Phi, psi and omega in degrees: 000138180290156177277355183237150177290151190289335186258303183266359181057041176283133181288136177275149168284136183252153178302138177059023180283134174277157178053050182299332182295332179296311178297317180297315180294325177297319178294320179296322178299316179295316179297318181297327181280325192258334179285131185056054186298128177226121180252147178288326180204148170268152178056038179288144182237332186238125180296144176289156182288321182226076180289150175276150177304131181090354179298128185239144180223141172265111188282150178273204185279333185227064179292154186241176175053232184295343179267355184303134181088359182243040181302141176066008175273167166269134177245121183237123180282124183259008180097331180236346180182176182268135171259126182250131181227131176274119181290155176258150178306132181103346177295144181244145179217140174269127180266118181291330182285321182263347183053052178209156178269134177231157181240134179284122183260006180109337177217342180216155172269118184237155175296140179295144178296145180236147179285125182241007179261140175056043175286149179295314177194163179224129174242120178253107183061023181197172180257121176278161178219187185296329179272315180259078187287340170241115182233128181232126173245111184197160176297332180200160174232137184239128170240117184235172184280166173237063178105343181210234182270187180205135178238140169252123188246135172240118185240138178242164188271340183196174186305314187276358180274179185238135169230106192209163167256127181246124179257128184237156172230118184054040177071010174257129181294133180239329179208143179217134179223143181146209177264096191258084179080006176205185176262010176267135176287133180210164177233130176241147178229158180212143175268007181121352179242247181284162181261143178240137174285116181263329182204140179212000000 
């Protein structure tokens, strides 16, 4: 039987072992560092001058100074020196600098994959709701090609329904163009009250 646990390499207490507290404290240090892992920074390269006890960093490819030679390891300050641990694929860490959760893929810390099909709604810099299931607040929105052309499609379910672009000012409709209650293309305008057919 190995003297270390298979996943976290925690040292086991052995029969008739002297100074058992040393082995026990070493295991506690590892558990304290790795359970609910939170790193100050991902891809860190330079050790801080005065780290706080328990400060953890996910090292990059070319760490320097006291971290030199420990690329892609976790570096945890123990108060008297650095503890270095090589993460295993699937380990998760919260990044204090980026405020995001990442997963170790064996060579890089990556954002966990997220399900993007059949979402209830999406709000980008804004709050979506049951009617406006996609809501975007931004200075501009860009739809571009992927090697050729690009189409924006508005589809309606039946003749009497509407498929249109609505232009508003301070949330009041001013102009609307599209298939407005029929299959004929038309443009309607409003000064803030009733709508007028401008083109059909």
